[in-house]
C-alpha positions in Angstrom: -5.4 4.5 17.9 -4.5 1.6 20.2 -7.8 -0.2 19.4 -7.0 0.2 15.7 -3.5 -1.2 16.2 -4.9 -4.2 18.1 -7.5 -4.7 15.4 -4.9 -4.8 12.6 -2.6 -7.0 14.6 -5.4 -9.4 15.2 -6.2 -9.5 11.5 -2.5 -10.0 10.6 -2.2 -12.9 13.0 -5.4 -14.6 11.7 -4.2 -14.2 8.1 -0.8 -15.7 8.8 -2.4 -18.6 10.6 -4.4 -19.4 7.4 -1.5 -19.3 5.0 0.4 -22.2 3.6 4.1 -22.4 4.2 4.8 -21.1 0.7 2.3 -18.3 1.0 3.9 -17.2 4.2 7.4 -17.2 2.7 6.1 -15.2 -0.2 4.3 -12.7 2.1 7.4 -12.2 4.2 9.5 -11.3 1.1 6.6 -9.2 -0.3 6.5 -7.2 2.9 10.1 -6.4 2.4 9.2 -4.7 -0.8 10.7 -7.3 -3.1 9.5 -7.7 -6.7 7.7 -10.9 -7.8 10.8 -11.9 -9.8 13.1 -11.4 -6.8 10.8 -13.4 -4.5 10.7 -16.2 -7.1 14.4 -16.2 -7.4 14.9 -16.3 -3.6 12.3 -19.1 -3.1 13.5 -21.0 -6.2 10.0 -20.8 -7.7 8.4 -19.4 -10.9 7.3 -15.8 -11.0 3.7 -17.0 -11.9 3.7 -19.1 -8.7 4.5 -16.1 -6.7 1.8 -14.1 -8.4 -0.7 -16.8 -7.7 0.3 -17.1 -4.1 -0.1 -13.3 -3.6 -3.6 -13.5 -5.2 -4.5 -16.3 -2.8 -3.1 -14.3 0.1 -5.3 -11.3 -0.9 -8.4 -13.5 -1.1 -7.8 -15.1 2.3 -7.0 -11.7 3.8 -10.3 -10.2 2.4 -12.3 -13.2 3.6 -10.8 -12.9 7.1 -11.3 -9.1 7.2 -15.0 -9.5 6.2 -15.6 -12.1 8.8 -14.2 -9.9 11.6 -16.1 -6.8 10.6 
C-alpha cells in the first residue's frame, strides 16, 4: 500500500511539473469537484478553454504514466 501511495504521489508531482499555469489552476478547481462552467467563471475563462485544458491535462498525465510504467 505504501509503495502504491508513493507511486501515485510521484506521478502526481510529475504531472503538475509539466502543466502550464492555466492547466494547473484548472486542475486545482477540477479536483475540488467543480463543473467546467464553475471553473471557467472562477478563472474568467471560456468553458471551452477549460474543457481543452482538461483534455491536455489528461494527455500529459497518460504520457507521464506510460513513461513511468
